C-alpha positions in Angstrom: -5.6 -12.7 -12.3 -4.1 -15.8 -10.6 -5.1 -19.3 -11.7 -5.6 -20.2 -8.0 -9.1 -20.3 -6.6 -10.2 -17.4 -4.5 -10.3 -19.7 -1.4 -6.7 -20.8 -2.0 -5.6 -17.2 -2.5 -7.2 -16.2 0.7 -5.8 -19.1 2.6 -2.3 -18.5 1.3 -2.6 -14.8 2.1 -3.5 -15.3 5.7 -0.8 -18.0 6.2 1.8 -15.7 4.6 0.7 -12.8 6.7 0.8 -14.8 9.9 4.2 -16.2 9.0 5.6 -12.7 8.2 4.4 -11.3 11.5 6.1 -14.0 13.6 9.6 -12.7 12.9 11.2 -9.2 12.8 9.6 -8.0 9.6 10.1 -5.2 7.1 7.1 -2.9 7.5 7.4 -1.3 4.1 7.6 -4.6 2.3 4.7 -5.9 4.3 2.5 -3.0 3.3 3.5 -3.3 -0.4 2.6 -7.0 -0.2 -0.7 -6.3 1.5 -2.0 -3.9 -1.1 -0.7 -6.0 -4.0 -2.4 -9.1 -2.5 -5.7 -7.4 -1.9 -5.7 -5.9 -5.4 -5.3 -9.3 -6.9 -7.7 -11.3 -4.6 -10.5 -8.7 -4.9 -10.0 -8.3 -8.7 -9.3 -4.6 -8.6 -6.8 -2.9 -10.9 -4.7 -0.8 -8.6 -4.1 0.0 -4.9 -2.4 2.4 -2.6 -1.7 2.5 1.1 -1.4 5.6 3.3 0.1 5.9 6.8 -0.2 8.6 9.3 3.0 10.5 10.1 4.3 12.1 13.3 2.3 15.3 12.5 -0.9 13.3 12.2 -1.0 13.7 8.4 -1.4 10.9 5.9 1.5 10.0 3.6 1.7 7.5 0.8 3.9 4.5 1.7 2.9 1.9 -1.0 1.2 1.7 -4.4 0.8 -0.9 -7.1 1.2 1.4 -10.1 2.2 4.9 -11.1 -1.5 5.7 -11.7 -2.4 4.7 -8.2 0.5 6.7 -6.8 -0.6 9.8 -8.8 -4.2 9.6 -7.6 -3.2 9.1 -4.0 -0.7 12.0 -4.1 -3.4 14.2 -5.7 -5.9 13.3 -3.1 -3.5 14.2 -0.3 -2.7 17.5 -1.9 -6.4 18.3 -2.4 -7.1 17.4 1.2 -10.3 15.6 0.3 -11.4 12.2 -1.0 -12.8 8.8 0.0 -9.5 7.6 1.5 -9.3 10.7 3.7 -12.9 10.3 4.8 -12.1 6.7 5.7 -9.2 7.8 7.8 -11.2 10.5 9.6 -14.1 8.3 10.4 -12.4 4.9 10.8 -15.1 3.4 8.6 -14.7 1.8 5.2 -15.8 4.0 2.2 -17.1 2.4 -1.0 -17.8 4.4 -4.1 -19.2 2.2 -6.9 -19.5 5.0 -9.5 -17.0 7.9 -9.1 -18.6 9.8 -12.0 -22.1 9.6 -10.5 -20.8 10.6 -7.0 -18.2 13.2 -8.2 -20.0 16.0 -6.3 -18.7 14.5 -3.1 -15.1 15.0 -4.0 -14.9 17.0 -7.2 -11.2 17.4 -7.5 -10.3 13.9 -6.5 -13.0 12.4 -8.7 -11.9 14.3 -11.8 -8.3 13.2 -11.4 -9.2 9.6 -10.7 -11.5 9.5 -13.7 -8.7 11.1 -15.8 -6.4 8.2 -14.8 -9.0 5.6 -15.8 -10.5 4.7 -12.4 -14.2 4.4 -12.1 -14.7 3.1 -8.6 -12.8 3.0 -5.3 -12.9 1.3 -1.9 -11.0 2.6 1.1 -10.4 0.3 4.2 -9.0 1.7 7.5 -5.9 0.2 9.1 -7.5 0.1 12.5 -7.2 -1.6 15.8 -10.2 -0.7 18.0 -10.1 3.1 18.2 -6.5 3.5 16.9 -6.3 4.3 13.1 -2.9 4.3 11.5 -3.8 4.6 7.9 -5.9 3.4 5.0 -5.7 0.9 2.2 -7.3 1.9 -1.0 -8.3 -0.2 -4.0 -9.2 1.3 -7.4 -11.1 -0.3 -10.3 -11.4 0.6 -14.0 -15.0 -0.5 -14.0 -18.1 0.8 -12.3 -19.4 -1.3 -9.4 -19.0 -1.3 -5.6 -17.2 -4.2 -3.9 -19.5 -6.9 -2.6 -19.9 -7.1 1.2 -17.9 -10.3 1.3 -15.0 -8.5 -0.5 -15.2 -5.6 1.9 -14.9 -8.0 4.8 -11.9 -9.7 3.2 -10.1 -6.4 2.7 -10.8 -5.4 6.3 -9.7 -8.7 7.7 -6.4 -8.6 5.9 -5.9 -5.0 6.9 -6.8 -5.8 10.5 -4.2 -8.6 10.8 -1.5 -6.4 9.3 -2.4 -3.5 11.6 -2.2 -5.8 14.7 1.3 -6.9 13.6 2.5 -3.3 13.1 1.1 -2.2 16.4 2.6 -5.1 18.3 6.0 -5.2 16.6 8.8 -5.1 19.2 6.1 -4.9 22.0 5.1 -1.3 21.2 3.6 0.2 24.3 3.6 4.0 23.8 2.1 6.2 21.1 5.5 8.0 20.8 7.3 4.7 19.8 4.5 3.9 17.4 4.7 7.4 15.9 8.5 7.0 15.4 8.1 3.5 13.8 5.4 4.7 11.3 7.6 7.7 10.5 10.5 5.4 9.9 8.4 3.5 7.4 7.5 6.7 5.6 11.1 7.8 5.6 12.0 4.4 4.1 9.6 5.0 1.3 11.4 8.2 0.3 14.7 6.4 0.1 13.1 3.6 -1.9 11.7 6.0 -4.4 15.1 7.6 -4.8 16.7 4.2 -5.3 14.0 3.2 -7.9 15.0 6.3 -9.8 18.7 5.4 -9.7 18.0 1.9 -10.9 15.6 3.1 -13.7 18.2 5.6 -14.9 21.1 3.2 -14.9 19.4 0.1 -16.3 16.5 1.4 -18.4 13.9 -0.4 -16.3 10.6 1.1 -15.6 10.0 2.4 -12.0 7.8 -0.6 -11.4 10.4 -3.0 -12.6 13.1 -1.2 -10.5 11.0 -1.7 -7.4 10.4 -5.4 -8.2 14.1 -5.9 -8.7 15.0 -4.2 -5.5 12.5 -6.2 -3.5 13.7 -9.4 -5.1 17.3 -8.5 -4.2 16.3 -7.7 -0.6 14.3 -10.9 -0.1 17.0 -13.2 -1.7 19.5 -11.8 0.8 17.1 -11.4 3.8 17.8 -7.6 3.9 15.4 -4.8 4.7 14.3 -2.8 1.7 15.6 0.4 3.3 19.1 -1.1 3.6 19.1 -2.1 -0.1 17.8 1.3 -1.1 20.7 3.0 0.8 23.1 0.7 -1.0 21.7 1.5 -4.4 21.8 5.3 -3.7 25.4 5.1 -2.5 26.3 2.9 -5.5 27.4 0.0 -3.1 24.6 -2.3 -4.4 23.9 -3.1 -8.0 20.4 -4.5 -8.7 19.6 -6.4 -11.9 16.4 -7.2 -13.6 13.8 -9.2 -11.6 13.5 -12.9 -12.5 10.6 -13.8 -14.8 7.7 -15.5 -13.0 
């Protein structure tokens, strides 16, 4: 947990989000940053972010840990869970005790509990009636997010959604669909590049992603471009700097 006060964290998050959306931004990097920031500010242990693809199906685009990635992928495969309910209804879904409410989503709950998660909160990425995905926060302890925390998660998700929907003056659903699909395709390349870095350097997958993102930011490059370079062996990424 950061030593900053919660108020400072929130202020910094909204300032950084606003600054990011001013310029031509990397959607994938933005979504990773969003879920990481919310996980820290709201004192949860993991998070994942799902976007809708051109077929209208949710796909994983960002996660803070391997455990979060696994539980999100399992939920998508099962076709049922709080994050999917959130997407279908456009309303936040909070589950303070997954074990006690396991009857609602038996398969998802069993997998989440196996991975150590005891509660979950799902926030829609929504602008009015348009829903483009969900952000999901997982905790190792029992207890629902407080109403103020739910409002914070929704506010950050709303600002990010507005930025995504307005990027390059998007006016048609076809252009939006293509852009979101581009973000999802970028994630596939990034996952492949993470594997290459991990295999050649001995880093963990998490360290490999941090190193790749640091490389991209230091050179003002899109993550997808760096991932392409790693896969083609044109780019060599070292260990991320210690913070």
